[in-house]
N, C-alpha and C positions, 0 to 999 in steps of 0.2 A: 047509521055509519058506525063501524066498529072502531073503538079506540082501545089501545093497550098502553098502559103507562107503568113503566118500571120505576122502582125506588129502592133505596137501601144501599147503594154503592158507597164506596169510600176508600180510604187509605189505611192500610194496616200492615203490621209486621208479619214476617213469615211465621207460620205455625198457628196463626190466629184463625178466628172464625167470623163469618159474616153471613147474614141472610138478606137476600134480595127478594122483592115482591113484584108482582105484575097484576095490576088491577084492570079488569076488562069492563067495557060498557058497550051498549049498542045492539047486542044480540044475546040470545040465550046461551050463557057461558057453558052451562052443563052439556050442551050439544057440541062440544069442541074437544079435539085433541090438542094439547098444548106442548110447547117445548121451549128449552133455553138453548141459545147459541152464544158464541163469543167470537170476538174479532180483535186480535192484537195488531199493533201498528205494523204495516207492511205484510200482513198475512191475510189469508182468506178466512171468511167466516166459517167456524167449525161447530159441529154439533156437540152439545154438552149433555143434555138430558131431555127426556120426553115422558109424558104421562097421558094415560087414556082418560076418557071423559069422566069416568067415575073414580079415578085414582087407583083402580085395581091392577093396572099394568104399568110398569115403568121400564125405561131403558136408559142406559148411561154409556157415555164414551169411556173407553178403557182408562183414559188418563185421569178420570175423576171418580171412577168406581171405588166405593168404599170410603170416599171422603165427602162427596156431595149427595144430597137427598132432595129430590123433587117431590112436592106435594101440592094439593089444591084444596080449596074450600069453595065449593060451588055456591053455597049460601052467601058468600062474600064476593063472589065473582073474582077470585084471586088465586093465582098460582105462586108458589114459593120455591126458592132454591136455597137450601141451607148448605153452606160451604165451610168445611172444617179442614184443618191442617193445610191451610193455604200456603202456596209457594209462589215465588216471583214469576214463575212461568204461567201462573193463573191470571196474571195481569192482562186485562182486556176490557173492552166494552161488552157488557152482557145484554143480550136482546131476548125478549120473550116473543113467541110466535104462536098463532092459533090457526087451526084448520077446523072450520065448521062443517057439520054434517059429515064426519069422517067415515070412511069406508073400511078402515082398519084401526086397531087400537092405538098404535103409536106411529109416529113418523120421525125419521132420523136425518132427512135431507132437507135443506132449506127450500128447495123448489116445491116441496109438498105443502108448504104453509101459505095461507092466503093473507094473513094480517101480521104486522110487525109493530113492536113498540119502538121508541126512539133510542133506547139503550141507556144503560147506567154504567159508569166507570168503576171498575174495581182495580185498585193498585196495591200490589203486595211488595213490600220492600224487604231486602235481605238483611 
């Protein structure tokens, strides 16, 4: 059974940086495309970033491009999201997701992912 566990969320001021992690277990992590999504109160879950199985291809939402960086360490079964220049509008629950045996490098829509973590809260104050 696949488990994805996020960690690293917190409360910080605008302009700050934060890194969140997602540890995977239960299947060969290197055989997965992974992504980060977020959901703010009253809003739909939205795509943030995605990374291919070997980290060679990444994709970002326009709203985070240039500020966020997704990376992965398959030896540690972990995917990371480094967030810089955070703003109040980045406040949300951040979820990681995995798609095993991917048929393309990255996925940017939630319905393409098979497994989800429980989420970690990121709150940015102004």
